[in-house]
N, C-alpha and C positions, 0 to 999 in steps of 0.2 A: 781933212774934215775939221770943221770949226769946233771950238770948245763947246759952244752952246748945243751943237748937234750931238756931240758925244754925251753931254749931260742928259739930253732928251732920250737918247738910246738907253743909257744906263737906267734912267727913271722908268722907262717903259719896261725894261727887263725886270726891275725890282717889282713894279706893279704887277707884271704878269706872274712872277713867282709868288707874290703875295696872294694873288687870286688862285693860282694853281695849287698851292700847298693845301688850303682848306678843302678844295674840291677833291684832291687826291685822298686827303684824310677822310672825307665823307665816304668815298667808295671803299676805302680800306675797312672802316668801321662797319659799313653795311655788308661787305663781303664776309667779314668774320662772323657776324650774326647769322647771315644766311647759310654759311657753311655749317654752323652748329645746329641750326634747324634741320638741315639736310641730314646731318649725322644722327639726330634724334629719329627722324623718319626712317632712316636706313636700319636702325635698331628695332623698328616696329612700334615706336611710340605713337599713340594716336594723337593727331594734331588737328583733325577736322571735327566740326560739331557733330556730324552724323555718327562719328566713331565713338563719341563719349557720352551722349545723352542716353537715358534708359529707354527701353522699348515701352510703348504705351500699354496700360493695363486694359484688357478687354472690358467693354462696358458692363457685361454681365457680372464681372468680378470686382468692379470698381465701387467701393463703398464711400468714396468721397462725397458724392451728392447726398447720401443718407446722413453723413456726418454734418454737412453744412446745414441740412434741414433741422437736425437736432440742435446745432449750435445757435441757430437763429431763434430758437425758443428760450434761450437763456435770458433771464431778465437783466435789464441794464441799470436798475436802481437798487442793487443789492448793497445797501449802505453797510449792513453788518458783515456780509461775506466779503466785501471789498476792504473795509477798514479794520475789522477784527475777526477774521475767520478762525476756526479751531486750528491752532498750529500743530503741524505734524513733527514729532521728534524734536521738539524745541530743546536745544542744548542749554542747560542751566549751570553747568560746571564742566571742566575738562573730563571727558569720558562719561558724562552723565546727561540724561535727557528726561524730560517730563512726558509721561504718557498722557496726552491731552484728554483722551476719552475717559480717563479715570478721575479727572479733576471735577470739583463741584461747579465750576463755571469756566468761561473762556475769558482769560485775562490778558490785557496788554498794558502798556504804560499809560494809555489814555483812557481805557474803558474796561468794564467787565460786563459780559453778556451772559444771559442765562441760556441753558440748553433749550428751553421753550422758544426763545427768540431765534436760536439757530434752526430749530425744527421748522418754524414758520417761514424763515428765509429759504430753506431748502425746499419746502413744499411749493413755493412759487416757481422753483426750477424743476419741479417733479417730472413734468412731461419730457423735458430735455434729458434729465438724468436716466429716466427709464429707457430712452432710446440709446443713450451712450452705452449702457450695460449690454445691449444687444450686439455690440461690436465684438467680434470673436478674434481669437489669435490667428485665424486664417485670413482675416480681412486684409485687403490691399487698397491703398489710397493713391489716386492719381488726380492731382489738382490741376492738371494740364499746364504745368509751368512753361512759360514762354522763354526758353533758354536763349533765343535769338535776341531778346531785349537786353541781355547783359545786366548792366548796373540798374536798369529801370524795371527789372522783372517784378511783377506784383506778387507779394507774398502775404496777402491779407489773411490767409488761412492760419498762419503761424500763431497770431494772437488768439485765435479761436481755439486752437489746439491746447495752448497753455491754459487758457481760461477753463476749458473742459476738464483738464487734469486737476486744476485747483478745486473746481466744484466737486469733482468725484472724490477728491481727498477729504474735503469738508464733510461730504456725505459718509465717507468711510468712518471718520472719527465719530460722527453722530450715531451711525449704526452700531459701532462698537459700544458706545455709551448706553444705547438703548437695548443692547443684547442681540441685535440681528447680525450675527456673525456671517451668515451665508451671503447676505447682501453686501456686507463690507468686503468680503473676498471678491465678489463679482465686480465691485467698483475698482479695486486695484487691478484686477485682470483686464478691465476695459482700458485703464491707463496704459498698461503694458502692450495691449493690442494696438493702441494708437502709435506707440513708439516703434513696434515691430513693422506695422503696415506702412510706415513712411520712410523706411530705410533706403529706398531708391532715389530720394530727392538729392540731387547731386550738385549742390552748392553749399558753401560753408555755413551760411546763416540758418537754413533749415536743419542742418546737422547739429548746430549749436543748440537750437530749440529742442531737438530730440534729446540731447544730453541733459538739458535743463529739466525736461519732463521726466526723464529717468531718475534724476535726483529726487524729484517730487514723489515718484513711485517708490523709491527706496525708503523715504521717510514714512510713507503710508504703510509700507510693509513692516517697518519697525513697530509702528503702532499696533498692527495686527498681531505681531509675535508676542506682544505683552498680554494678549487675551488668553485666559485659561480655557477657553471653550472651543478651540480650533480642533479639527479632525485631521488625521494623517492624509485623507483623500484630498481635502482642501489644500493642505500644504504641498502635497505632491503636484497638484495641478499648477499651483502658484510657482513652484520651483521650476517646473517644466517651461512655463512662460518666460521666466527670467533667463533660463538657459538658451532660449532661442533669439535673444537680442544680440545684435551684431553692430559693432562700432568701428573696429579697426579696418575691416574691408570696406565699410561704407565710406570711411575717410579716404581710402585708396581710390575710390571711384570719384570722389569730389575733386581731387587735385588736378587730373587731366581736364576737367570741365572748367575749373578756375583758370588754368593755364591757357586753354583755348579762348576763353572769354577775354582775358587780358591781351592776347595776341591780336584778336579781331578788333578790339577797341583801339589798340595802339595803331593798327593800320589805318583805321578811320581817322584818328586824330592827326596822323602824319599827312593825310591826303586832303583833309577838309578843315578849314578854319571854323566852319559852322559846327561840325561835330565836336571839335575841341572846346569851342566856346560853350556849347551845350553842356559839356561835362563841367566846366567851371561854374556855369549857372546852377547846376544841380548841387555842386559843392557849396555854393553861396546860400542856396535855399536851406540846406541842412544846417549850415552855420547860423543862419538867422532864426531857424526853428528852435535852436538851442538857446535863443535869447540874446545872441551876440550880433549886433548889426554894425558893420564896419562903416567908417566915414567914407564919403565919396573919394575915389582915387584922384590924385592930382594929375595934371598933364604929364609931369615927370614920371609918376608911377605907371601911368598907362603906357608911356613910351618904353619904360624899363621892361614891362611885361611883354610888350610886342617884341622887343629885342631878345628876351629870354625864350619866347616861343620860337623865334627864328633859329636861335642857336640849338634849342631842344630838337626841333624837327630835323635838322640836317646833321647834327653832331651828338649832342648829349644823349638823345634817346637810344642810340644804338648800344653803347656800353651798358646803359641801364637795362635795356632789354636782355642783353646777353647775361648780365649778372642775375637778372630775375629768372631766366630760363635755367641757369645753373642752380639757382636756389630751389626751384621746383624739383630738380633732380635730387638735391639733398633731402628734401622733405619726403619724396617718394621712396628713397632708399631707407629713410627712417621708418616709415610705415611698413615697408617690406620686411625689414630686419625685426621689427617688433612682432609682426605677424608670424614670421618663421620661428623666432626664438621664444615667443610667448612672454616677452618682457621688454620694458622700455628703457631700462637703466643704461645699457650700452648703446642702444639706438639713439637716445637723446644726447648722450655724450658725443657720439659721432656727429649728430646734427649740429650741436653747438660749435664743434670744431670746424665743420664744413662751412657754416654760415660766417664764422669768424674769418676764415680764409678769404671769403668773398667780400668781406667788409659789410655784410648785411646786418650783423648783430648790433652795430652802432646806430642803425637807422631808427627813426620813429615808425610806428605802425601806420597803415593806411587809414585806420579809424581816427588816429590823432590828427592827421592831415585833413580828413573829411570834416571833423567837428571843429577844428581850429580855423578852417578856411584858408590856410596857408599852404601853398604848393612849393615843394622843393623840386625844381625841374631836373635835378640830377638823379632823383630817386623815385620818380612817379610810379614806376612799375615795380621795382624791387621792394618797395615798402610793403607790398601785399604779402611778401614772403615772411616778414616779421609777424604780421597778423596771423597768417596760417601756421607759423611755428607755434604760436600760442594755442591754436586749435589742437595741435598734436598733443600738447600737454593735457588739454581738457579731455582728449580721448583716453589718455592714461588714467585720469581721475575717474571717469565714468566706468572704465573697465574694472577698476578697483572696487567701486561701489557695487557693480554687478556681481563680481566674484564673492565679495564679503556678504552681500545680501543672500546669495544662493547658499553659502555656507551656513549663515545664521538660520535659514529655513531648515537645512538638513540637521543642524544641531537641535532645533525644536522638535523635529520629527523623532530623532533619537531619544530625546527626553520623554516624549509622549509614550514611547514604547517601553523604555527601560526605567523611567522614574527619575533619572538624573542625566547629567551631560556626560559625554564620553571622555575617557582619559586622554585621548589624542585624536587627531583628525583621521588617522588610519582606521579607526574604529567605524568610521562612516562608510568605508568602502567594503563591498560594492552596493550594499543595500540602499544607501541614501545618496551617494554620489559615485560616479564611475571611477574616479581617481582622486587622490588627495588634491584639494584645491590649491592653486598656485597664486602667488602675489604677482600681479601684472607689472609691478615696479621692477623687481629683480629676478622674477622667474622662480624663486624659491617657494616652498610651501608657505601658505599663510601662517602667521604665528598664532598659536593657540595654547591655552592651558586652562584646566579646570581649577576653580578657586575653592578653598576650604569651606566657604559659606554657601556653596551650592550654585554660585554664579560662574561665569566664564570670562576669559579675556581673549578677544579675537581682534587681530589688527594686521595692518600693512605697514611696511617701513616708511611709507609716505613720500612726500615731495623731496626730502633731503637724502633719500636712498640709504639711510642709516638705521639699523635696528637699535632703537633706544629702549628696548625692553618693555614696550607697550606703554610708554609714557605719553599721555595725550596732551600734556601741557605745551604751551607755546615756546618757541625758541627764545633764548636769553635776550632780553632787551626789547622784546615785542610785547606790547600790551594791547588787549582788545577785549570787547565784551561779546565778540562772536565766538560762541562755543560749538560751532558746527564741527562735526567729527572729522570732516575733510578740510578744515582750515589749512591753507597752504603753508602757514607758519607752525603748524602742530609738529611736534617731534615725530610722533607716529600717528597714523590714522586708525583710531581705536573705535570699534563698533560700540556704541554707548550701552551702558547698563541703565535700568530705570532709576531715576533719582528718588530720594526719600522726600517725604513731605517737608522736612526741615531744610533740605537742600533747595527745594523749589521755593519755599518762602524766603530763604536767604537771597536767592536770585532776584526775586521781585523787589525785595527791600533795597538791594543794591541798585536796581534799575530806577527805582523811585528817587533815590538820592541823586543819581546822575541827571535826572530830568528836571531837577529843581534849578 
């Protein structure tokens, strides 16, 4: 055999091996992912859309059309209510908030409005507000979400929900100022009915909006509790409404839907250049909407992207998919552990460790990629786990807000009956609460003590999982003018006490200096 022929044979073998190895690797990666999916199904994990979406609400019980009718009546030119609404529970110092309804006017850094101006603005929304307060705690909302549309699902109702909650809060504060306590209570109960009635929406964004509206309701409830004219019956009804809100199990229903959506989208992207390009186009539209318009890609850039897509489709996507699926399992275990134990401390520690082992903690979130317009083809799928991991922490925060708000209402009820606050939380049981309220962070009783001046201290250990003795100040080295009681950098999450006139004036003086 001639030398040249030998060389050709060797070259052919090398070429064949060079082709065969990536093909074998493709099937190895694909097989590993398919085996894991089969394992999940064998354990009873729901992986199909029909298994994870909620059942439709019967038309006769669905109040969503009624809500949309009311929301359509909200005026769109509310300059005052948009730019300078009455703020609820405005933090003016660590552990202190201003009761807006008790102030002589509505102040911001830019303007001061009179109560008469607020009244006029609210009257323009009167028909809508009157309809909103007819929403009851038994109301169910079904906005007919199109779960099959995945990333393009229309969620236009969410902005309407949040606007309704904001307008109801403004009305609450005005009603408290004018002395109509009964209507103020109805407004807050309508906000809570909106939160409760939408608990079956099974994607992350609607649940995040629910949690944001709950924080709005918590602030409005704080304003109510500063009123001297509440009755025990009103407070008991309000407390019962708060007690029926559910977030942990709602999040548990979200995760399988998000996982199924990711899997379906991934299958489309692997099988269709059109579907994948459509996703990139949506990403680009969002990026441009944020005011960032990229320069036209060069020929080299376009060739590079095509190469990356090819590598992603046949190799990179499989380990990323497998990592993402395992990440979902970590998140599901977190929520299950938090639900079982009634605390997030150990569950979140296990989550962080699990995501670290998978290499997910070091990734950017899917929102970062969406808004930046930059795609990392090695982590397209598992980036969503970073985003959803943040949602789990938001569930913890809203559960703390819920438990502390319920406890604050119970303390007010005790004060109305006995003339002062109880010596400890055990004194609330069983007349005002069925059991001593627990801190969702660590599962221990909420921290409480009665102060010598007739006030009380009520708090959660907060984001850092450490009991700092009810210290609402920020962690060392952190400076911020955000005095929200649940600031993520606060040492403890302390339910605010009403600020004095001097503390409020000092706050506005400091804000005025900063705005110059």
